[in-house]
C-alpha positions as CSV (number, residue, x, y, z in Angstrom):
1,M,44.9,-19.4,-70.8
2,G,41.7,-21.3,-70.7
3,H,43.1,-22.6,-66.6
4,M,43.3,-18.8,-66.4
5,K,40.0,-17.8,-67.0
6,D,38.2,-20.8,-65.5
7,E,40.3,-19.4,-62.1
8,M,39.0,-15.8,-62.6
9,T,35.2,-17.5,-62.9
10,G,35.8,-19.6,-60.1
11,L,36.6,-16.9,-58.1
12,A,33.9,-14.4,-59.4
13,D,31.5,-16.9,-58.6
14,E,32.8,-17.5,-55.4
15,I,33.1,-14.0,-54.2
16,R,29.3,-13.8,-55.3
17,N,27.7,-16.6,-53.6
18,L,29.9,-15.1,-50.5
19,H,28.3,-11.7,-51.2
20,N,24.8,-13.5,-51.3
21,A,25.4,-15.1,-48.4
22,R,26.1,-12.1,-46.2
23,T,23.3,-10.1,-47.9
24,A,21.0,-13.0,-46.3
25,F,22.8,-12.6,-43.2
26,R,21.9,-9.3,-42.4
27,S,18.5,-10.0,-43.6
28,E,18.2,-12.3,-40.8
29,I,19.9,-10.1,-38.6
30,R,17.1,-7.9,-39.5
31,N,14.5,-10.1,-39.1
32,R,15.9,-10.8,-35.2
33,V,16.6,-7.8,-34.1
34,M,12.7,-6.7,-36.3
35,D,11.3,-9.8,-34.4
36,L,13.4,-8.6,-30.4
37,R,11.7,-5.2,-30.5
38,S,8.6,-6.2,-31.3
39,G,8.5,-8.9,-28.7
40,V,9.9,-6.1,-25.9
41,R,7.6,-3.3,-27.0
42,E,5.1,-6.4,-26.6
43,L,6.5,-6.9,-22.8
44,R,7.0,-3.5,-22.0
45,T,3.3,-3.0,-23.1
46,G,2.4,-6.0,-20.4
47,Y,4.5,-4.7,-17.8
48,Q,3.0,-1.2,-18.1
49,S,-0.1,-2.7,-18.0
50,A,0.6,-5.1,-15.3
51,R,2.3,-1.7,-12.8
52,T,-0.9,0.4,-14.1
53,Q,-3.5,-2.4,-12.2
54,M,-1.4,-2.7,-9.1
55,A,-1.7,0.6,-8.7
56,R,-5.3,0.7,-8.9
57,T,-5.2,-2.1,-6.8
58,M,-3.3,-1.1,-4.2
59,R,-4.5,2.1,-4.4
60,S,-8.1,1.4,-3.2
61,E,-6.4,-1.5,-1.1
62,S,-4.6,1.9,1.0
63,R,-8.0,4.3,0.9
64,A,-9.7,1.0,2.7
65,F,-7.5,0.6,5.2
66,L,-7.1,3.9,5.9
67,T,-11.0,4.8,6.1
68,D,-10.6,1.5,8.8
69,L,-7.8,3.0,10.7
70,Q,-9.9,6.5,10.6
71,K,-12.7,4.4,12.2
72,S,-10.9,1.8,14.6
73,V,-8.8,5.9,16.2
74,A,-12.1,6.9,16.1
75,D,-13.5,4.5,18.1
76,L,-10.7,4.5,20.4
77,E,-10.9,8.0,21.0
78,T,-14.6,7.4,22.1
79,K,-13.5,4.5,24.3
80,A,-10.2,6.6,26.0
81,L,-12.7,9.7,26.2
82,G,-15.5,7.6,28.2
83,T,-12.6,5.8,30.4
84,R,-10.8,8.7,31.2
85,Q,-14.6,10.5,32.7
86,A,-15.4,7.0,33.9
87,F,-11.5,7.2,35.6
88,A,-12.3,11.2,36.6
89,A,-15.7,10.5,38.0
90,D,-14.6,7.5,40.2
91,L,-11.3,10.4,41.6
92,A,-14.2,12.9,42.1
93,G,-16.1,10.8,44.1
94,A,-13.3,9.0,45.9
95,L,-12.2,12.3,46.9
96,A,-15.6,13.3,48.5
97,A,-15.3,10.5,50.4
98,W,-12.2,11.0,52.2
99,A,-13.4,15.4,51.4
100,G,-16.3,13.9,54.0
101,R,-18.8,14.8,50.8
102,R,-21.7,13.0,49.2
103,T,-21.2,13.1,45.6
104,V,-24.0,13.6,43.4
105,G,-25.1,10.3,42.4
106,V,-23.4,8.4,44.5
107,K,-25.9,7.5,47.4
108,N,-24.1,6.2,50.7
109,H,-25.7,4.5,53.1
110,A,-22.7,3.7,55.7
111,R,-23.2,7.3,56.8
112,K,-25.8,9.0,59.4
113,P,-27.3,12.0,58.0
114,E,-26.1,14.8,59.1
115,R,-28.0,17.7,61.4
116,S,-29.1,21.7,60.9
117,R,-27.6,23.8,64.0
118,R,-31.6,23.7,64.4
119,G,-31.2,20.4,65.1
120,R,-33.0,18.8,61.7
121,S,-31.5,16.2,59.7
122,K,-31.6,17.7,55.8
């Protein structure tokens, strides 16, 4: 019977060792999972911080761009208004010249002074 007792003791020791190994393995897995979760948490916090900073930067740059764009458009509108007014004045002068009238502010040295009905120049 001594042989069976030795076999049973060896089997019990082997079961105990396997149980201890399994417990250690599960504990190691649990620790690794906690480390991974901690790492992921840190990554997410870093990403969130970077995203917030990028949003602030983009918002600031967008506002500056929009302000510059509005100024550029206002400058272009002012230039366009001046160009339109100059073109309108040139066109009015050309039309007046074709009609034989003098325009205000335009000197016409080539024309002779007009005579009134009484024979005097204007």
